[in-house]
A tleap script that builds the chain and sets N, CA, C and O, in Angstrom:
source leaprc.protein.ff14SB
mol = sequence {
  NMET ALA ALA ALA LEU GLY GLY THR PHE SER
  ALA GLU HIE GLY VAL GLY ARG PHE LYS LYS
  HIE LEU LEU GLU ARG TYR GLY ASP VAL GLY
  ARG ILE ALA ALA MET ARG ARG ILE LYS THR
  ALA PHE ASP PRO ALA ASP ILE MET ASN ALA
  GLY ALA ILE VAL ARG PRO LEU ASP GLN THR
  SER ALA CSER
}
set mol.1.N position { -105.939 -41.869 38.429 }
set mol.1.CA position { -106.873 -42.372 39.448 }
set mol.1.C position { -107.529 -41.086 40.165 }
set mol.1.O position { -108.687 -41.186 40.570 }
set mol.2.N position { -106.872 -39.971 40.318 }
set mol.2.CA position { -107.206 -38.778 40.979 }
set mol.2.C position { -108.239 -38.113 40.145 }
set mol.2.O position { -109.282 -37.685 40.640 }
set mol.3.N position { -107.939 -38.019 38.806 }
set mol.3.CA position { -109.006 -37.313 37.914 }
set mol.3.C position { -110.234 -38.344 37.886 }
set mol.3.O position { -111.339 -37.804 37.949 }
set mol.4.N position { -110.222 -39.328 37.827 }
set mol.4.CA position { -111.333 -40.338 37.763 }
set mol.4.C position { -112.270 -40.087 38.888 }
set mol.4.O position { -113.489 -40.216 38.786 }
set mol.5.N position { -111.597 -39.693 40.047 }
set mol.5.CA position { -112.372 -39.479 41.345 }
set mol.5.C position { -112.754 -38.037 41.444 }
set mol.5.O position { -113.189 -37.610 42.514 }
set mol.6.N position { -112.616 -37.221 40.358 }
set mol.6.CA position { -112.997 -35.803 40.479 }
set mol.6.C position { -111.829 -34.806 41.151 }
set mol.6.O position { -112.093 -33.633 41.417 }
set mol.7.N position { -110.604 -35.352 41.379 }
set mol.7.CA position { -109.564 -34.631 41.875 }
set mol.7.C position { -108.640 -33.980 41.040 }
set mol.7.O position { -109.015 -33.741 39.892 }
set mol.8.N position { -107.596 -33.671 41.353 }
set mol.8.CA position { -106.654 -32.768 40.498 }
set mol.8.C position { -105.299 -33.443 40.616 }
set mol.8.O position { -104.981 -33.965 41.684 }
set mol.9.N position { -104.450 -33.457 39.518 }
set mol.9.CA position { -103.150 -33.833 39.410 }
set mol.9.C position { -102.005 -33.099 40.002 }
set mol.9.O position { -100.871 -33.538 40.196 }
set mol.10.N position { -102.486 -31.867 40.271 }
set mol.10.CA position { -101.369 -30.965 40.652 }
set mol.10.C position { -101.562 -30.480 42.064 }
set mol.10.O position { -100.562 -30.069 42.653 }
set mol.11.N position { -102.683 -30.478 42.658 }
set mol.11.CA position { -102.984 -30.014 44.224 }
set mol.11.C position { -102.251 -28.869 44.631 }
set mol.11.O position { -102.237 -27.944 43.818 }
set mol.12.N position { -101.651 -28.717 45.677 }
set mol.12.CA position { -101.211 -27.599 46.302 }
set mol.12.C position { -99.840 -27.209 45.651 }
set mol.12.O position { -99.478 -26.037 45.758 }
set mol.13.N position { -99.043 -28.118 44.976 }
set mol.13.CA position { -97.815 -27.916 44.728 }
set mol.13.C position { -97.807 -27.481 43.138 }
set mol.13.O position { -96.700 -27.464 42.599 }
set mol.14.N position { -98.822 -27.170 42.442 }
set mol.14.CA position { -98.723 -26.486 41.334 }
set mol.14.C position { -98.330 -27.480 40.185 }
set mol.14.O position { -98.173 -28.682 40.400 }
set mol.15.N position { -98.175 -26.883 38.913 }
set mol.15.CA position { -97.872 -27.724 37.738 }
set mol.15.C position { -96.473 -27.654 37.504 }
set mol.15.O position { -95.842 -28.710 37.558 }
set mol.16.N position { -95.787 -26.428 37.214 }
set mol.16.CA position { -94.589 -26.556 36.932 }
set mol.16.C position { -94.007 -27.048 35.659 }
set mol.16.O position { -94.806 -27.288 34.754 }
set mol.17.N position { -92.672 -27.245 35.435 }
set mol.17.CA position { -92.149 -27.982 34.233 }
set mol.17.C position { -92.255 -29.453 34.159 }
set mol.17.O position { -92.161 -29.991 33.056 }
set mol.18.N position { -92.437 -30.136 35.198 }
set mol.18.CA position { -92.472 -31.550 35.203 }
set mol.18.C position { -93.810 -32.110 35.009 }
set mol.18.O position { -93.900 -33.246 34.543 }
set mol.19.N position { -94.871 -31.438 35.314 }
set mol.19.CA position { -96.323 -31.917 35.077 }
set mol.19.C position { -97.009 -30.949 33.905 }
set mol.19.O position { -98.226 -30.764 33.934 }
set mol.20.N position { -96.221 -30.370 32.924 }
set mol.20.CA position { -96.807 -29.593 32.133 }
set mol.20.C position { -97.660 -30.561 31.103 }
set mol.20.O position { -98.731 -30.189 30.623 }
set mol.21.N position { -97.107 -31.762 30.837 }
set mol.21.CA position { -97.855 -32.742 29.927 }
set mol.21.C position { -99.152 -33.122 30.640 }
set mol.21.O position { -100.133 -33.397 29.949 }
set mol.22.N position { -99.221 -33.153 31.866 }
set mol.22.CA position { -100.447 -33.557 32.565 }
set mol.22.C position { -101.533 -32.398 32.480 }
set mol.22.O position { -102.738 -32.624 32.372 }
set mol.23.N position { -101.014 -31.236 32.537 }
set mol.23.CA position { -102.066 -30.150 32.449 }
set mol.23.C position { -102.432 -30.149 30.963 }
set mol.23.O position { -103.604 -29.817 30.786 }
set mol.24.N position { -101.815 -30.403 29.951 }
set mol.24.CA position { -102.395 -30.538 28.619 }
set mol.24.C position { -103.374 -31.723 28.389 }
set mol.24.O position { -104.336 -31.697 27.621 }
set mol.25.N position { -102.982 -32.775 29.177 }
set mol.25.CA position { -103.880 -33.896 29.064 }
set mol.25.C position { -105.231 -33.839 29.867 }
set mol.25.O position { -106.283 -34.303 29.426 }
set mol.26.N position { -105.100 -33.224 31.088 }
set mol.26.CA position { -106.197 -33.315 32.068 }
set mol.26.C position { -106.842 -31.859 32.427 }
set mol.26.O position { -107.933 -31.653 32.959 }
set mol.27.N position { -105.927 -30.959 32.016 }
set mol.27.CA position { -106.476 -29.475 32.338 }
set mol.27.C position { -107.670 -29.045 31.497 }
set mol.27.O position { -107.926 -29.545 30.401 }
set mol.28.N position { -108.401 -28.063 32.095 }
set mol.28.CA position { -109.515 -27.462 31.472 }
set mol.28.C position { -109.026 -26.688 30.207 }
set mol.28.O position { -108.066 -25.929 30.345 }
set mol.29.N position { -109.531 -26.804 29.160 }
set mol.29.CA position { -109.194 -26.154 27.787 }
set mol.29.C position { -109.277 -24.649 27.964 }
set mol.29.O position { -108.344 -23.902 27.670 }
set mol.30.N position { -110.411 -24.247 28.446 }
set mol.30.CA position { -110.665 -22.974 28.636 }
set mol.30.C position { -109.657 -22.346 29.625 }
set mol.30.O position { -109.102 -21.291 29.317 }
set mol.31.N position { -109.427 -22.895 30.682 }
set mol.31.CA position { -108.479 -22.272 31.509 }
set mol.31.C position { -106.960 -22.233 30.898 }
set mol.31.O position { -106.303 -21.205 31.061 }
set mol.32.N position { -106.443 -23.254 30.255 }
set mol.32.CA position { -105.352 -23.161 29.452 }
set mol.32.C position { -105.226 -22.170 28.510 }
set mol.32.O position { -104.161 -21.598 28.282 }
set mol.33.N position { -106.418 -21.906 27.868 }
set mol.33.CA position { -106.454 -20.759 26.889 }
set mol.33.C position { -106.291 -19.465 27.725 }
set mol.33.O position { -105.498 -18.592 27.370 }
set mol.34.N position { -106.890 -19.375 28.602 }
set mol.34.CA position { -106.907 -18.206 29.363 }
set mol.34.C position { -105.428 -17.815 29.861 }
set mol.34.O position { -104.961 -16.678 29.801 }
set mol.35.N position { -104.827 -18.858 30.321 }
set mol.35.CA position { -103.435 -18.789 30.866 }
set mol.35.C position { -102.430 -18.452 29.628 }
set mol.35.O position { -101.424 -17.767 29.816 }
set mol.36.N position { -102.706 -18.881 28.585 }
set mol.36.CA position { -101.993 -18.457 27.198 }
set mol.36.C position { -102.123 -16.919 26.892 }
set mol.36.O position { -101.160 -16.218 26.584 }
set mol.37.N position { -103.437 -16.463 27.012 }
set mol.37.CA position { -103.743 -15.143 26.753 }
set mol.37.C position { -103.039 -14.208 27.775 }
set mol.37.O position { -102.495 -13.155 27.443 }
set mol.38.N position { -103.088 -14.610 28.856 }
set mol.38.CA position { -102.468 -13.792 30.036 }
set mol.38.C position { -100.957 -13.746 29.854 }
set mol.38.O position { -100.361 -12.677 29.984 }
set mol.39.N position { -100.284 -14.948 29.539 }
set mol.39.CA position { -98.996 -15.103 29.424 }
set mol.39.C position { -98.527 -14.277 27.964 }
set mol.39.O position { -97.406 -13.786 27.835 }
set mol.40.N position { -99.467 -14.228 27.024 }
set mol.40.CA position { -99.127 -13.474 25.941 }
set mol.40.C position { -99.101 -11.924 26.196 }
set mol.40.O position { -98.228 -11.167 25.771 }
set mol.41.N position { -100.265 -11.540 27.007 }
set mol.41.CA position { -100.249 -10.108 27.308 }
set mol.41.C position { -99.034 -9.477 28.050 }
set mol.41.O position { -98.465 -8.426 27.756 }
set mol.42.N position { -98.744 -10.354 29.099 }
set mol.42.CA position { -97.585 -9.851 30.115 }
set mol.42.C position { -96.286 -10.143 29.597 }
set mol.42.O position { -95.387 -9.310 29.715 }
set mol.43.N position { -96.089 -11.286 29.014 }
set mol.43.CA position { -94.642 -11.732 28.663 }
set mol.43.C position { -94.733 -12.460 27.355 }
set mol.43.O position { -94.720 -13.690 27.340 }
set mol.44.N position { -94.829 -11.705 26.185 }
set mol.44.CA position { -94.886 -12.136 24.806 }
set mol.44.C position { -93.461 -12.859 24.366 }
set mol.44.O position { -93.377 -13.641 23.419 }
set mol.45.N position { -92.381 -12.475 25.196 }
set mol.45.CA position { -91.136 -12.875 24.603 }
set mol.45.C position { -90.744 -14.296 25.413 }
set mol.45.O position { -89.765 -15.004 25.176 }
set mol.46.N position { -91.667 -14.493 26.323 }
set mol.46.CA position { -91.480 -15.800 27.266 }
set mol.46.C position { -90.147 -15.570 27.916 }
set mol.46.O position { -89.318 -16.478 27.857 }
set mol.47.N position { -89.863 -14.468 28.521 }
set mol.47.CA position { -88.615 -14.262 29.227 }
set mol.47.C position { -88.824 -14.689 30.737 }
set mol.47.O position { -87.903 -15.244 31.337 }
set mol.48.N position { -89.960 -14.445 31.312 }
set mol.48.CA position { -90.231 -14.757 32.780 }
set mol.48.C position { -90.566 -16.214 32.717 }
set mol.48.O position { -91.410 -16.686 31.956 }
set mol.49.N position { -89.733 -16.998 33.703 }
set mol.49.CA position { -90.098 -18.401 33.748 }
set mol.49.C position { -90.458 -19.131 32.586 }
set mol.49.O position { -91.456 -19.848 32.502 }
set mol.50.N position { -89.543 -18.913 31.606 }
set mol.50.CA position { -89.508 -19.524 30.102 }
set mol.50.C position { -90.069 -20.822 30.148 }
set mol.50.O position { -89.587 -21.721 30.837 }
set mol.51.N position { -91.136 -20.958 29.392 }
set mol.51.CA position { -91.655 -22.463 28.958 }
set mol.51.C position { -92.050 -23.253 30.263 }
set mol.51.O position { -92.236 -24.463 30.137 }
set mol.52.N position { -92.204 -22.643 31.574 }
set mol.52.CA position { -92.565 -23.426 32.599 }
set mol.52.C position { -93.880 -24.145 32.561 }
set mol.52.O position { -93.957 -25.357 32.759 }
set mol.53.N position { -94.874 -23.408 32.313 }
set mol.53.CA position { -96.270 -23.872 32.147 }
set mol.53.C position { -96.949 -23.754 30.956 }
set mol.53.O position { -97.389 -24.733 30.353 }
set mol.54.N position { -97.078 -22.445 30.523 }
set mol.54.CA position { -97.668 -22.360 29.034 }
set mol.54.C position { -96.660 -21.548 28.469 }
set mol.54.O position { -95.850 -20.971 29.194 }
set mol.55.N position { -96.634 -21.437 27.030 }
set mol.55.CA position { -95.878 -20.441 26.292 }
set mol.55.C position { -96.811 -19.476 25.674 }
set mol.55.O position { -97.954 -19.880 25.460 }
set mol.56.N position { -96.522 -18.345 25.376 }
set mol.56.CA position { -97.452 -17.372 24.667 }
set mol.56.C position { -98.044 -17.897 23.368 }
set mol.56.O position { -97.479 -18.795 22.743 }
set mol.57.N position { -99.141 -17.359 22.973 }
set mol.57.CA position { -99.900 -17.862 21.923 }
set mol.57.C position { -99.167 -18.251 20.633 }
set mol.57.O position { -99.355 -19.288 19.997 }
set mol.58.N position { -98.329 -17.298 20.348 }
set mol.58.CA position { -97.557 -17.549 19.084 }
set mol.58.C position { -96.558 -18.695 19.114 }
set mol.58.O position { -96.249 -19.277 18.074 }
set mol.59.N position { -96.090 -18.999 20.207 }
set mol.59.CA position { -95.195 -20.191 20.520 }
set mol.59.C position { -95.707 -21.549 20.882 }
set mol.59.O position { -94.863 -22.416 21.109 }
set mol.60.N position { -96.921 -21.837 20.964 }
set mol.60.CA position { -97.558 -23.054 21.455 }
set mol.60.C position { -97.305 -24.183 20.564 }
set mol.60.O position { -97.366 -25.313 21.050 }
set mol.61.N position { -97.025 -24.033 19.311 }
set mol.61.CA position { -96.533 -25.143 18.537 }
set mol.61.C position { -95.202 -25.650 18.734 }
set mol.61.O position { -94.828 -26.785 18.437 }
set mol.62.N position { -94.437 -24.642 19.307 }
set mol.62.CA position { -92.946 -25.090 19.424 }
set mol.62.C position { -92.933 -25.986 20.707 }
set mol.62.O position { -91.850 -26.555 20.845 }
set mol.63.N position { -93.830 -26.254 21.656 }
set mol.63.CA position { -93.693 -26.935 22.931 }
set mol.63.C position { -93.700 -28.389 22.680 }
set mol.63.O position { -93.596 -29.178 23.619 }
savepdb mol mol.pdb
quit
């Protein structure tokens, strides 16, 4: 209902591990792609906060 009214599913609490599926469903495709590129640049081995929001580009099919 929040998305239908122009709101967001995550608000101030962020996405985290439990709402990751909602990010993929309702999130902006361009923003998610940018997040993956940033994650790949800084943490290609997915060591820091592993799998919390997005995985590096080469691991996106493993999620």
